[in-house]
Jmol script that loads the backbone (N, CA, C; Angstrom):
load data "model"
ATOM      1  N   MET A   1      14.028   7.533   3.525  1.00  0.00           N
ATOM      2  CA  MET A   1      13.953   8.033   2.171  1.00  0.00           C
ATOM      3  C   MET A   1      14.277   9.513   2.184  1.00  0.00           C
ATOM      4  N   ASP A   2      14.828   9.960   1.096  1.00  0.00           N
ATOM      5  CA  ASP A   2      15.152  11.373   1.011  1.00  0.00           C
ATOM      6  C   ASP A   2      14.217  12.078   0.043  1.00  0.00           C
ATOM      7  N   GLU A   3      14.419  13.380  -0.145  1.00  0.00           N
ATOM      8  CA  GLU A   3      13.585  14.179  -1.020  1.00  0.00           C
ATOM      9  C   GLU A   3      13.545  13.622  -2.444  1.00  0.00           C
ATOM     10  N   GLY A   4      14.624  12.996  -2.911  1.00  0.00           N
ATOM     11  CA  GLY A   4      14.698  12.481  -4.260  1.00  0.00           C
ATOM     12  C   GLY A   4      14.050  11.120  -4.442  1.00  0.00           C
ATOM     13  N   SER A   5      13.370  10.608  -3.435  1.00  0.00           N
ATOM     14  CA  SER A   5      12.790   9.274  -3.503  1.00  0.00           C
ATOM     15  C   SER A   5      11.516   9.209  -4.336  1.00  0.00           C
ATOM     16  N   GLY A   6      10.932  10.360  -4.644  1.00  0.00           N
ATOM     17  CA  GLY A   6       9.692  10.378  -5.414  1.00  0.00           C
ATOM     18  C   GLY A   6       8.438  10.363  -4.561  1.00  0.00           C
ATOM     19  N   TRP A   7       8.576  10.279  -3.253  1.00  0.00           N
ATOM     20  CA  TRP A   7       7.420  10.260  -2.368  1.00  0.00           C
ATOM     21  C   TRP A   7       6.974  11.677  -2.050  1.00  0.00           C
ATOM     22  N   PRO A   8       5.693  12.001  -2.281  1.00  0.00           N
ATOM     23  CA  PRO A   8       5.168  13.271  -1.797  1.00  0.00           C
ATOM     24  C   PRO A   8       5.271  13.277  -0.265  1.00  0.00           C
ATOM     25  N   THR A   9       5.515  14.434   0.301  1.00  0.00           N
ATOM     26  CA  THR A   9       5.726  14.539   1.743  1.00  0.00           C
ATOM     27  C   THR A   9       4.572  13.957   2.547  1.00  0.00           C
ATOM     28  N   ASP A  10       3.331  14.229   2.138  1.00  0.00           N
ATOM     29  CA  ASP A  10       2.185  13.721   2.913  1.00  0.00           C
ATOM     30  C   ASP A  10       2.092  12.203   2.884  1.00  0.00           C
ATOM     31  N   LYS A  11       2.453  11.588   1.765  1.00  0.00           N
ATOM     32  CA  LYS A  11       2.386  10.118   1.668  1.00  0.00           C
ATOM     33  C   LYS A  11       3.524   9.469   2.448  1.00  0.00           C
ATOM     34  N   LEU A  12       4.711  10.073   2.393  1.00  0.00           N
ATOM     35  CA  LEU A  12       5.834   9.553   3.181  1.00  0.00           C
ATOM     36  C   LEU A  12       5.515   9.647   4.674  1.00  0.00           C
ATOM     37  N   THR A  13       4.922  10.744   5.076  1.00  0.00           N
ATOM     38  CA  THR A  13       4.516  10.912   6.477  1.00  0.00           C
ATOM     39  C   THR A  13       3.478   9.865   6.858  1.00  0.00           C
ATOM     40  N   ALA A  14       2.520   9.620   5.981  1.00  0.00           N
ATOM     41  CA  ALA A  14       1.492   8.610   6.254  1.00  0.00           C
ATOM     42  C   ALA A  14       2.127   7.242   6.465  1.00  0.00           C
ATOM     43  N   LEU A  15       3.074   6.855   5.603  1.00  0.00           N
ATOM     44  CA  LEU A  15       3.747   5.566   5.771  1.00  0.00           C
ATOM     45  C   LEU A  15       4.471   5.495   7.104  1.00  0.00           C
ATOM     46  N   ARG A  16       5.153   6.558   7.451  1.00  0.00           N
ATOM     47  CA  ARG A  16       5.898   6.575   8.714  1.00  0.00           C
ATOM     48  C   ARG A  16       4.975   6.532   9.921  1.00  0.00           C
ATOM     49  N   LEU A  17       3.745   6.999   9.754  1.00  0.00           N
ATOM     50  CA  LEU A  17       2.759   6.940  10.836  1.00  0.00           C
ATOM     51  C   LEU A  17       1.980   5.626  10.835  1.00  0.00           C
ATOM     52  N   GLY A  18       2.345   4.721   9.931  1.00  0.00           N
ATOM     53  CA  GLY A  18       1.712   3.409   9.908  1.00  0.00           C
ATOM     54  C   GLY A  18       0.431   3.344   9.107  1.00  0.00           C
ATOM     55  N   ARG A  19       0.204   4.294   8.222  1.00  0.00           N
ATOM     56  CA  ARG A  19      -1.015   4.333   7.420  1.00  0.00           C
ATOM     57  C   ARG A  19      -0.838   3.594   6.091  1.00  0.00           C
ATOM     58  N   ARG A  20      -1.854   2.917   5.679  1.00  0.00           N
ATOM     59  CA  ARG A  20      -1.865   2.163   4.426  1.00  0.00           C
ATOM     60  C   ARG A  20      -2.043   3.106   3.238  1.00  0.00           C
ATOM     61  N   LEU A  21      -1.364   2.786   2.129  1.00  0.00           N
ATOM     62  CA  LEU A  21      -1.521   3.509   0.869  1.00  0.00           C
ATOM     63  C   LEU A  21      -1.808   2.508  -0.246  1.00  0.00           C
ATOM     64  N   VAL A  22      -2.446   2.982  -1.316  1.00  0.00           N
ATOM     65  CA  VAL A  22      -2.828   2.091  -2.419  1.00  0.00           C
ATOM     66  C   VAL A  22      -2.752   2.841  -3.745  1.00  0.00           C
ATOM     67  N   THR A  23      -2.545   2.095  -4.818  1.00  0.00           N
ATOM     68  CA  THR A  23      -2.627   2.655  -6.163  1.00  0.00           C
ATOM     69  C   THR A  23      -3.219   1.616  -7.103  1.00  0.00           C
ATOM     70  N   GLU A  24      -3.949   2.097  -8.096  1.00  0.00           N
ATOM     71  CA  GLU A  24      -4.468   1.196  -9.113  1.00  0.00           C
ATOM     72  C   GLU A  24      -3.405   1.037 -10.196  1.00  0.00           C
ATOM     73  N   VAL A  25      -3.232  -0.182 -10.675  1.00  0.00           N
ATOM     74  CA  VAL A  25      -2.260  -0.496 -11.720  1.00  0.00           C
ATOM     75  C   VAL A  25      -2.986  -1.229 -12.853  1.00  0.00           C
ATOM     76  N   LEU A  26      -2.286  -1.422 -13.956  1.00  0.00           N
ATOM     77  CA  LEU A  26      -2.883  -2.128 -15.085  1.00  0.00           C
ATOM     78  C   LEU A  26      -3.203  -3.569 -14.710  1.00  0.00           C
ATOM     79  N   ALA A  27      -4.379  -4.012 -15.118  1.00  0.00           N
ATOM     80  CA  ALA A  27      -4.795  -5.395 -14.878  1.00  0.00           C
ATOM     81  C   ALA A  27      -4.431  -6.245 -16.095  1.00  0.00           C
ATOM     82  N   SER A  28      -4.542  -7.543 -15.945  1.00  0.00           N
ATOM     83  CA  SER A  28      -4.164  -8.469 -17.011  1.00  0.00           C
ATOM     84  C   SER A  28      -5.159  -8.492 -18.170  1.00  0.00           C
ATOM     85  N   ARG A  29      -6.412  -8.082 -17.881  1.00  0.00           N
ATOM     86  CA  ARG A  29      -7.460  -8.085 -18.907  1.00  0.00           C
ATOM     87  C   ARG A  29      -8.371  -6.883 -18.688  1.00  0.00           C
ATOM     88  N   PRO A  30      -9.093  -6.470 -19.716  1.00  0.00           N
ATOM     89  CA  PRO A  30      -9.985  -5.312 -19.593  1.00  0.00           C
ATOM     90  C   PRO A  30     -11.114  -5.487 -18.571  1.00  0.00           C
ATOM     91  N   ASP A  31     -11.523  -6.718 -18.305  1.00  0.00           N
ATOM     92  CA  ASP A  31     -12.620  -6.950 -17.359  1.00  0.00           C
ATOM     93  C   ASP A  31     -12.136  -7.083 -15.915  1.00  0.00           C
ATOM     94  N   ARG A  32     -10.858  -6.840 -15.687  1.00  0.00           N
ATOM     95  CA  ARG A  32     -10.263  -6.954 -14.345  1.00  0.00           C
ATOM     96  C   ARG A  32      -9.773  -5.578 -13.890  1.00  0.00           C
ATOM     97  N   ARG A  33      -9.593  -5.427 -12.575  1.00  0.00           N
ATOM     98  CA  ARG A  33      -8.977  -4.224 -11.997  1.00  0.00           C
ATOM     99  C   ARG A  33      -7.931  -4.695 -11.013  1.00  0.00           C
ATOM    100  N   ALA A  34      -6.843  -3.951 -10.933  1.00  0.00           N
ATOM    101  CA  ALA A  34      -5.727  -4.371 -10.079  1.00  0.00           C
ATOM    102  C   ALA A  34      -5.236  -3.206  -9.226  1.00  0.00           C
ATOM    103  N   PHE A  35      -4.778  -3.555  -8.033  1.00  0.00           N
ATOM    104  CA  PHE A  35      -4.300  -2.564  -7.073  1.00  0.00           C
ATOM    105  C   PHE A  35      -3.053  -3.081  -6.370  1.00  0.00           C
ATOM    106  N   VAL A  36      -2.163  -2.155  -6.036  1.00  0.00           N
ATOM    107  CA  VAL A  36      -1.012  -2.465  -5.192  1.00  0.00           C
ATOM    108  C   VAL A  36      -1.221  -1.687  -3.911  1.00  0.00           C
ATOM    109  N   ASP A  37      -1.089  -2.367  -2.783  1.00  0.00           N
ATOM    110  CA  ASP A  37      -1.182  -1.634  -1.526  1.00  0.00           C
ATOM    111  C   ASP A  37       0.058  -1.855  -0.683  1.00  0.00           C
ATOM    112  N   ILE A  38       0.319  -0.843   0.129  1.00  0.00           N
ATOM    113  CA  ILE A  38       1.452  -0.863   1.064  1.00  0.00           C
ATOM    114  C   ILE A  38       0.871  -0.793   2.462  1.00  0.00           C
ATOM    115  N   ARG A  39       1.212  -1.799   3.268  1.00  0.00           N
ATOM    116  CA  ARG A  39       0.782  -1.814   4.669  1.00  0.00           C
ATOM    117  C   ARG A  39       2.028  -1.727   5.548  1.00  0.00           C
ATOM    118  N   PRO A  40       2.183  -0.617   6.249  1.00  0.00           N
ATOM    119  CA  PRO A  40       3.332  -0.498   7.149  1.00  0.00           C
ATOM    120  C   PRO A  40       3.259  -1.518   8.274  1.00  0.00           C
ATOM    121  N   GLU A  41       4.406  -2.018   8.651  1.00  0.00           N
ATOM    122  CA  GLU A  41       4.516  -2.979   9.748  1.00  0.00           C
ATOM    123  C   GLU A  41       4.065  -2.313  11.049  1.00  0.00           C
ATOM    124  N   GLN A  42       3.283  -3.039  11.814  1.00  0.00           N
ATOM    125  CA  GLN A  42       2.825  -2.552  13.116  1.00  0.00           C
ATOM    126  C   GLN A  42       3.592  -3.297  14.206  1.00  0.00           C
ATOM    127  N   ARG A  43       4.213  -2.549  15.076  1.00  0.00           N
ATOM    128  CA  ARG A  43       4.975  -3.128  16.184  1.00  0.00           C
ATOM    129  C   ARG A  43       4.276  -2.835  17.499  1.00  0.00           C
ATOM    130  N   LYS A  44       4.789  -3.424  18.555  1.00  0.00           N
ATOM    131  CA  LYS A  44       4.198  -3.243  19.882  1.00  0.00           C
ATOM    132  C   LYS A  44       4.059  -1.759  20.263  1.00  0.00           C
ATOM    133  N   PRO A  45       5.089  -0.919  20.025  1.00  0.00           N
ATOM    134  CA  PRO A  45       4.913   0.506  20.356  1.00  0.00           C
ATOM    135  C   PRO A  45       3.794   1.180  19.556  1.00  0.00           C
ATOM    136  N   ASP A  46       3.532   0.700  18.330  1.00  0.00           N
ATOM    137  CA  ASP A  46       2.430   1.254  17.533  1.00  0.00           C
ATOM    138  C   ASP A  46       1.091   0.920  18.173  1.00  0.00           C
ATOM    139  N   VAL A  47       0.959  -0.312  18.633  1.00  0.00           N
ATOM    140  CA  VAL A  47      -0.284  -0.747  19.285  1.00  0.00           C
ATOM    141  C   VAL A  47      -0.505   0.051  20.561  1.00  0.00           C
ATOM    142  N   GLN A  48       0.550   0.239  21.321  1.00  0.00           N
ATOM    143  CA  GLN A  48       0.442   1.014  22.558  1.00  0.00           C
ATOM    144  C   GLN A  48       0.031   2.456  22.251  1.00  0.00           C
ATOM    145  N   ALA A  49       0.643   3.059  21.250  1.00  0.00           N
ATOM    146  CA  ALA A  49       0.299   4.432  20.870  1.00  0.00           C
ATOM    147  C   ALA A  49      -1.163   4.513  20.435  1.00  0.00           C
ATOM    148  N   GLN A  50      -1.612   3.532  19.653  1.00  0.00           N
ATOM    149  CA  GLN A  50      -3.000   3.519  19.203  1.00  0.00           C
ATOM    150  C   GLN A  50      -3.954   3.404  20.391  1.00  0.00           C
ATOM    151  N   ASP A  51      -3.611   2.559  21.350  1.00  0.00           N
ATOM    152  CA  ASP A  51      -4.434   2.421  22.550  1.00  0.00           C
ATOM    153  C   ASP A  51      -4.525   3.729  23.320  1.00  0.00           C
ATOM    154  N   GLU A  52      -3.473   4.542  23.219  1.00  0.00           N
ATOM    155  CA  GLU A  52      -3.430   5.830  23.912  1.00  0.00           C
ATOM    156  C   GLU A  52      -4.014   6.961  23.063  1.00  0.00           C
ATOM    157  N   GLY A  53      -4.425   6.651  21.820  1.00  0.00           N
ATOM    158  CA  GLY A  53      -5.086   7.638  20.990  1.00  0.00           C
ATOM    159  C   GLY A  53      -4.192   8.475  20.090  1.00  0.00           C
ATOM    160  N   TRP A  54      -3.002   7.998  19.809  1.00  0.00           N
ATOM    161  CA  TRP A  54      -2.113   8.747  18.921  1.00  0.00           C
ATOM    162  C   TRP A  54      -1.398   7.791  17.979  1.00  0.00           C
ATOM    163  N   ALA A  55      -0.713   8.322  16.978  1.00  0.00           N
ATOM    164  CA  ALA A  55       0.016   7.505  16.005  1.00  0.00           C
ATOM    165  C   ALA A  55       1.506   7.780  16.149  1.00  0.00           C
ATOM    166  N   ARG A  56       2.272   6.721  16.176  1.00  0.00           N
ATOM    167  CA  ARG A  56       3.718   6.806  16.363  1.00  0.00           C
ATOM    168  C   ARG A  56       4.404   6.846  15.009  1.00  0.00           C
ATOM    169  N   SER A  57       5.282   7.818  14.813  1.00  0.00           N
ATOM    170  CA  SER A  57       6.068   7.915  13.583  1.00  0.00           C
ATOM    171  C   SER A  57       7.315   7.043  13.708  1.00  0.00           C
ATOM    172  N   ASP A  58       7.640   6.349  12.616  1.00  0.00           N
ATOM    173  CA  ASP A  58       8.819   5.478  12.617  1.00  0.00           C
ATOM    174  C   ASP A  58       9.397   5.450  11.196  1.00  0.00           C
ATOM    175  N   ALA A  59      10.542   6.084  11.022  1.00  0.00           N
ATOM    176  CA  ALA A  59      11.205   6.125   9.711  1.00  0.00           C
ATOM    177  C   ALA A  59      11.931   4.820   9.404  1.00  0.00           C
ATOM    178  N   TYR A  60      11.906   3.868  10.330  1.00  0.00           N
ATOM    179  CA  TYR A  60      12.648   2.620  10.153  1.00  0.00           C
ATOM    180  C   TYR A  60      11.740   1.392  10.135  1.00  0.00           C
ATOM    181  N   ARG A  61      10.470   1.583   9.891  1.00  0.00           N
ATOM    182  CA  ARG A  61       9.555   0.440   9.873  1.00  0.00           C
ATOM    183  C   ARG A  61       9.635  -0.308   8.554  1.00  0.00           C
ATOM    184  N   GLY A  62       9.202  -1.559   8.570  1.00  0.00           N
ATOM    185  CA  GLY A  62       9.129  -2.376   7.369  1.00  0.00           C
ATOM    186  C   GLY A  62       7.738  -2.271   6.757  1.00  0.00           C
ATOM    187  N   PHE A  63       7.578  -2.888   5.598  1.00  0.00           N
ATOM    188  CA  PHE A  63       6.322  -2.783   4.869  1.00  0.00           C
ATOM    189  C   PHE A  63       5.954  -4.104   4.213  1.00  0.00           C
ATOM    190  N   ARG A  64       4.648  -4.316   4.031  1.00  0.00           N
ATOM    191  CA  ARG A  64       4.112  -5.462   3.288  1.00  0.00           C
ATOM    192  C   ARG A  64       3.453  -4.888   2.039  1.00  0.00           C
ATOM    193  N   LEU A  65       3.875  -5.352   0.871  1.00  0.00           N
ATOM    194  CA  LEU A  65       3.278  -4.937  -0.387  1.00  0.00           C
ATOM    195  C   LEU A  65       2.492  -6.093  -0.960  1.00  0.00           C
ATOM    196  N   GLU A  66       1.312  -5.796  -1.486  1.00  0.00           N
ATOM    197  CA  GLU A  66       0.502  -6.816  -2.140  1.00  0.00           C
ATOM    198  C   GLU A  66      -0.102  -6.241  -3.411  1.00  0.00           C
ATOM    199  N   HIS A  67      -0.044  -7.033  -4.464  1.00  0.00           N
ATOM    200  CA  HIS A  67      -0.622  -6.680  -5.758  1.00  0.00           C
ATOM    201  C   HIS A  67      -1.779  -7.648  -5.988  1.00  0.00           C
ATOM    202  N   TRP A  68      -3.008  -7.127  -5.935  1.00  0.00           N
ATOM    203  CA  TRP A  68      -4.216  -7.931  -6.083  1.00  0.00           C
ATOM    204  C   TRP A  68      -4.938  -7.565  -7.372  1.00  0.00           C
ATOM    205  N   GLU A  69      -5.587  -8.557  -7.956  1.00  0.00           N
ATOM    206  CA  GLU A  69      -6.409  -8.323  -9.139  1.00  0.00           C
ATOM    207  C   GLU A  69      -7.808  -8.861  -8.854  1.00  0.00           C
ATOM    208  N   TYR A  70      -8.823  -8.103  -9.312  1.00  0.00           N
ATOM    209  CA  TYR A  70     -10.221  -8.421  -9.020  1.00  0.00           C
ATOM    210  C   TYR A  70     -11.067  -8.438 -10.284  1.00  0.00           C
ATOM    211  N   ASP A  71     -12.181  -9.139 -10.214  1.00  0.00           N
ATOM    212  CA  ASP A  71     -13.204  -9.070 -11.248  1.00  0.00           C
ATOM    213  C   ASP A  71     -13.716  -7.624 -11.229  1.00  0.00           C
ATOM    214  N   GLY A  72     -13.624  -6.941 -12.346  1.00  0.00           N
ATOM    215  CA  GLY A  72     -13.990  -5.527 -12.407  1.00  0.00           C
ATOM    216  C   GLY A  72     -15.410  -5.224 -11.981  1.00  0.00           C
ATOM    217  N   GLU A  73     -16.333  -6.154 -12.199  1.00  0.00           N
ATOM    218  CA  GLU A  73     -17.727  -5.931 -11.822  1.00  0.00           C
ATOM    219  C   GLU A  73     -17.977  -6.114 -10.333  1.00  0.00           C
ATOM    220  N   ARG A  74     -17.045  -6.712  -9.618  1.00  0.00           N
ATOM    221  CA  ARG A  74     -17.253  -6.990  -8.187  1.00  0.00           C
ATOM    222  C   ARG A  74     -16.511  -6.019  -7.273  1.00  0.00           C
ATOM    223  N   VAL A  75     -15.686  -5.149  -7.821  1.00  0.00           N
ATOM    224  CA  VAL A  75     -14.853  -4.264  -7.002  1.00  0.00           C
ATOM    225  C   VAL A  75     -15.675  -3.435  -6.019  1.00  0.00           C
ATOM    226  N   GLU A  76     -16.841  -2.980  -6.453  1.00  0.00           N
ATOM    227  CA  GLU A  76     -17.631  -2.095  -5.599  1.00  0.00           C
ATOM    228  C   GLU A  76     -18.646  -2.823  -4.729  1.00  0.00           C
ATOM    229  N   GLY A  77     -18.632  -4.142  -4.711  1.00  0.00           N
ATOM    230  CA  GLY A  77     -19.614  -4.878  -3.928  1.00  0.00           C
ATOM    231  C   GLY A  77     -19.001  -5.590  -2.738  1.00  0.00           C
ATOM    232  N   PHE A  78     -19.856  -6.293  -2.025  1.00  0.00           N
ATOM    233  CA  PHE A  78     -19.405  -7.046  -0.854  1.00  0.00           C
ATOM    234  C   PHE A  78     -18.636  -8.299  -1.232  1.00  0.00           C
ATOM    235  N   ASP A  79     -18.857  -8.790  -2.447  1.00  0.00           N
ATOM    236  CA  ASP A  79     -18.228 -10.028  -2.888  1.00  0.00           C
ATOM    237  C   ASP A  79     -16.984  -9.777  -3.743  1.00  0.00           C
ATOM    238  N   TYR A  80     -16.274  -8.695  -3.466  1.00  0.00           N
ATOM    239  CA  TYR A  80     -15.097  -8.340  -4.275  1.00  0.00           C
ATOM    240  C   TYR A  80     -14.038  -9.437  -4.276  1.00  0.00           C
ATOM    241  N   ASP A  81     -14.050 -10.287  -3.263  1.00  0.00           N
ATOM    242  CA  ASP A  81     -13.021 -11.329  -3.167  1.00  0.00           C
ATOM    243  C   ASP A  81     -13.292 -12.541  -4.056  1.00  0.00           C
ATOM    244  N   ILE A  82     -14.509 -12.667  -4.597  1.00  0.00           N
ATOM    245  CA  ILE A  82     -14.796 -13.767  -5.511  1.00  0.00           C
ATOM    246  C   ILE A  82     -14.032 -13.510  -6.805  1.00  0.00           C
ATOM    247  N   GLY A  83     -13.188 -14.429  -7.175  1.00  0.00           N
ATOM    248  CA  GLY A  83     -12.377 -14.279  -8.377  1.00  0.00           C
ATOM    249  C   GLY A  83     -11.140 -13.420  -8.190  1.00  0.00           C
ATOM    250  N   ALA A  84     -10.895 -12.958  -6.969  1.00  0.00           N
ATOM    251  CA  ALA A  84      -9.697 -12.144  -6.708  1.00  0.00           C
ATOM    252  C   ALA A  84      -8.457 -13.028  -6.754  1.00  0.00           C
ATOM    253  N   ALA A  85      -7.352 -12.436  -7.162  1.00  0.00           N
ATOM    254  CA  ALA A  85      -6.096 -13.188  -7.232  1.00  0.00           C
ATOM    255  C   ALA A  85      -4.949 -12.330  -6.707  1.00  0.00           C
ATOM    256  N   LEU A  86      -4.177 -12.910  -5.806  1.00  0.00           N
ATOM    257  CA  LEU A  86      -2.964 -12.251  -5.343  1.00  0.00           C
ATOM    258  C   LEU A  86      -1.906 -12.490  -6.413  1.00  0.00           C
ATOM    259  N   ILE A  87      -1.470 -11.439  -7.065  1.00  0.00           N
ATOM    260  CA  ILE A  87      -0.508 -11.539  -8.156  1.00  0.00           C
ATOM    261  C   ILE A  87       0.906 -11.687  -7.611  1.00  0.00           C
ATOM    262  N   ARG A  88       1.245 -10.871  -6.633  1.00  0.00           N
ATOM    263  CA  ARG A  88       2.556 -10.959  -5.995  1.00  0.00           C
ATOM    264  C   ARG A  88       2.528 -10.185  -4.685  1.00  0.00           C
ATOM    265  N   SER A  89       3.492 -10.507  -3.837  1.00  0.00           N
ATOM    266  CA  SER A  89       3.616  -9.819  -2.558  1.00  0.00           C
ATOM    267  C   SER A  89       5.092  -9.756  -2.184  1.00  0.00           C
ATOM    268  N   ALA A  90       5.397  -8.841  -1.298  1.00  0.00           N
ATOM    269  CA  ALA A  90       6.774  -8.701  -0.832  1.00  0.00           C
ATOM    270  C   ALA A  90       6.769  -8.042   0.538  1.00  0.00           C
ATOM    271  N   ASP A  91       7.747  -8.424   1.338  1.00  0.00           N
ATOM    272  CA  ASP A  91       7.987  -7.763   2.622  1.00  0.00           C
ATOM    273  C   ASP A  91       9.297  -7.016   2.496  1.00  0.00           C
ATOM    274  N   THR A  92       9.325  -5.782   3.002  1.00  0.00           N
ATOM    275  CA  THR A  92      10.551  -4.993   2.957  1.00  0.00           C
ATOM    276  C   THR A  92      10.978  -4.652   4.375  1.00  0.00           C
ATOM    277  N   LEU A  93      12.264  -4.464   4.542  1.00  0.00           N
ATOM    278  CA  LEU A  93      12.809  -4.145   5.862  1.00  0.00           C
ATOM    279  C   LEU A  93      12.696  -2.674   6.221  1.00  0.00           C
ATOM    280  N   ASP A  94      12.716  -1.818   5.180  1.00  0.00           N
ATOM    281  CA  ASP A  94      12.716  -0.383   5.446  1.00  0.00           C
ATOM    282  C   ASP A  94      12.283   0.385   4.202  1.00  0.00           C
ATOM    283  N   GLU A  95      12.335   1.714   4.288  1.00  0.00           N
ATOM    284  CA  GLU A  95      11.900   2.571   3.188  1.00  0.00           C
ATOM    285  C   GLU A  95      12.747   2.381   1.937  1.00  0.00           C
ATOM    286  N   SER A  96      14.016   2.142   2.105  1.00  0.00           N
ATOM    287  CA  SER A  96      14.915   1.916   0.968  1.00  0.00           C
ATOM    288  C   SER A  96      14.511   0.669   0.191  1.00  0.00           C
ATOM    289  N   ASP A  97      14.264  -0.420   0.903  1.00  0.00           N
ATOM    290  CA  ASP A  97      13.811  -1.659   0.260  1.00  0.00           C
ATOM    291  C   ASP A  97      12.456  -1.458  -0.411  1.00  0.00           C
ATOM    292  N   LEU A  98      11.604  -0.667   0.207  1.00  0.00           N
ATOM    293  CA  LEU A  98      10.296  -0.376  -0.360  1.00  0.00           C
ATOM    294  C   LEU A  98      10.454   0.256  -1.738  1.00  0.00           C
ATOM    295  N   THR A  99      11.319   1.221  -1.846  1.00  0.00           N
ATOM    296  CA  THR A  99      11.562   1.891  -3.124  1.00  0.00           C
ATOM    297  C   THR A  99      12.127   0.919  -4.158  1.00  0.00           C
ATOM    298  N   ILE A 100      13.010   0.033  -3.734  1.00  0.00           N
ATOM    299  CA  ILE A 100      13.591  -0.965  -4.648  1.00  0.00           C
ATOM    300  C   ILE A 100      12.504  -1.882  -5.206  1.00  0.00           C
ATOM    301  N   VAL A 101      11.619  -2.376  -4.339  1.00  0.00           N
ATOM    302  CA  VAL A 101      10.548  -3.272  -4.785  1.00  0.00           C
ATOM    303  C   VAL A 101       9.593  -2.531  -5.725  1.00  0.00           C
ATOM    304  N   LEU A 102       9.217  -1.328  -5.372  1.00  0.00           N
ATOM    305  CA  LEU A 102       8.309  -0.565  -6.225  1.00  0.00           C
ATOM    306  C   LEU A 102       8.922  -0.326  -7.604  1.00  0.00           C
ATOM    307  N   ASN A 103      10.205  -0.014  -7.647  1.00  0.00           N
ATOM    308  CA  ASN A 103      10.890   0.167  -8.934  1.00  0.00           C
ATOM    309  C   ASN A 103      10.868  -1.125  -9.740  1.00  0.00           C
ATOM    310  N   ALA A 104      11.123  -2.253  -9.081  1.00  0.00           N
ATOM    311  CA  ALA A 104      11.113  -3.553  -9.758  1.00  0.00           C
ATOM    312  C   ALA A 104       9.716  -3.875 -10.300  1.00  0.00           C
ATOM    313  N   TRP A 105       8.681  -3.458  -9.597  1.00  0.00           N
ATOM    314  CA  TRP A 105       7.308  -3.703 -10.022  1.00  0.00           C
ATOM    315  C   TRP A 105       6.818  -2.662 -11.025  1.00  0.00           C
ATOM    316  N   GLY A 106       7.598  -1.602 -11.238  1.00  0.00           N
ATOM    317  CA  GLY A 106       7.206  -0.545 -12.168  1.00  0.00           C
ATOM    318  C   GLY A 106       6.122   0.369 -11.636  1.00  0.00           C
ATOM    319  N   VAL A 107       6.088   0.560 -10.319  1.00  0.00           N
ATOM    320  CA  VAL A 107       5.077   1.410  -9.685  1.00  0.00           C
ATOM    321  C   VAL A 107       5.772   2.639  -9.098  1.00  0.00           C
ATOM    322  N   ARG A 108       5.285   3.809  -9.485  1.00  0.00           N
ATOM    323  CA  ARG A 108       5.861   5.065  -9.000  1.00  0.00           C
ATOM    324  C   ARG A 108       5.336   5.415  -7.604  1.00  0.00           C
ATOM    325  N   PRO A 109       6.203   5.829  -6.696  1.00  0.00           N
ATOM    326  CA  PRO A 109       5.739   6.241  -5.368  1.00  0.00           C
ATOM    327  C   PRO A 109       4.684   7.350  -5.425  1.00  0.00           C
ATOM    328  N   GLY A 110       4.815   8.260  -6.368  1.00  0.00           N
ATOM    329  CA  GLY A 110       3.868   9.367  -6.482  1.00  0.00           C
ATOM    330  C   GLY A 110       2.468   8.961  -6.902  1.00  0.00           C
ATOM    331  N   ALA A 111       2.289   7.714  -7.336  1.00  0.00           N
ATOM    332  CA  ALA A 111       0.969   7.228  -7.767  1.00  0.00           C
ATOM    333  C   ALA A 111       0.088   6.800  -6.604  1.00  0.00           C
ATOM    334  N   PHE A 112       0.658   6.605  -5.430  1.00  0.00           N
ATOM    335  CA  PHE A 112      -0.107   6.105  -4.287  1.00  0.00           C
ATOM    336  C   PHE A 112      -1.006   7.184  -3.695  1.00  0.00           C
ATOM    337  N   VAL A 113      -2.166   6.730  -3.255  1.00  0.00           N
ATOM    338  CA  VAL A 113      -3.146   7.603  -2.617  1.00  0.00           C
ATOM    339  C   VAL A 113      -3.617   6.942  -1.319  1.00  0.00           C
ATOM    340  N   TYR A 114      -4.400   7.674  -0.562  1.00  0.00           N
ATOM    341  CA  TYR A 114      -5.009   7.106   0.631  1.00  0.00           C
ATOM    342  C   TYR A 114      -6.120   6.153   0.183  1.00  0.00           C
ATOM    343  N   PRO A 115      -6.369   5.091   0.933  1.00  0.00           N
ATOM    344  CA  PRO A 115      -7.381   4.115   0.518  1.00  0.00           C
ATOM    345  C   PRO A 115      -8.745   4.723   0.210  1.00  0.00           C
ATOM    346  N   TRP A 116      -9.161   5.721   0.968  1.00  0.00           N
ATOM    347  CA  TRP A 116     -10.476   6.322   0.767  1.00  0.00           C
ATOM    348  C   TRP A 116     -10.541   7.152  -0.520  1.00  0.00           C
ATOM    349  N   ASP A 117      -9.396   7.428  -1.145  1.00  0.00           N
ATOM    350  CA  ASP A 117      -9.353   8.148  -2.417  1.00  0.00           C
ATOM    351  C   ASP A 117      -9.217   7.198  -3.604  1.00  0.00           C
ATOM    352  N   SER A 118      -9.431   5.923  -3.377  1.00  0.00           N
ATOM    353  CA  SER A 118      -9.285   4.914  -4.431  1.00  0.00           C
ATOM    354  C   SER A 118     -10.515   4.016  -4.479  1.00  0.00           C
ATOM    355  N   ASP A 119     -10.556   3.161  -5.485  1.00  0.00           N
ATOM    356  CA  ASP A 119     -11.633   2.181  -5.589  1.00  0.00           C
ATOM    357  C   ASP A 119     -11.201   0.828  -5.023  1.00  0.00           C
ATOM    358  N   ASP A 120     -10.024   0.766  -4.401  1.00  0.00           N
ATOM    359  CA  ASP A 120      -9.543  -0.491  -3.832  1.00  0.00           C
ATOM    360  C   ASP A 120     -10.587  -1.030  -2.853  1.00  0.00           C
ATOM    361  N   PRO A 121     -11.025  -2.269  -3.059  1.00  0.00           N
ATOM    362  CA  PRO A 121     -12.097  -2.805  -2.217  1.00  0.00           C
ATOM    363  C   PRO A 121     -11.686  -3.222  -0.817  1.00  0.00           C
ATOM    364  N   ARG A 122     -10.366  -3.308  -0.562  1.00  0.00           N
ATOM    365  CA  ARG A 122      -9.961  -3.777   0.758  1.00  0.00           C
ATOM    366  C   ARG A 122      -9.788  -2.602   1.647  1.00  0.00           C
TER     367      ARG A 122
END
end "model"
wireframe off; spacefill off
backbone 0.3
color backbone group
C-alpha cells in the first residue's frame, strides 16, 4: 500500500507486523453491535520470529476479514458469542486486495483501531 491508501502509518505497520485491527460498524438493529476485524496471515517465519521474541514485518502477507454482529447486551460479557452472527468474511492475498474488499464493504482504513482500543469482544 502507498501513502494514498488511507492507512495511518501506525496501523499499516501493525498489519505488516501481523497484528490484528478492528473497527465498529453499523449493526442491523439498535440492540446489536457489529465489528469488522482484520487478522494478518501468519506464516512459518512469523511463528519462528514469535518463538524468538520478535515480530517479523511482511508487506506481502494476506489477510482474513470478518464482519461479526453481536447482541449488544452481551458484548462486554463472557457469553458474547450467544446470538453472534458472522455477517461476511473474506480472505485477501495482499494489501491491495485488502483495500479493495474494505472499499466494497464501505469500511475506511482510517477507522481501524487496535483491539484493546475497541469494545470488540474477540
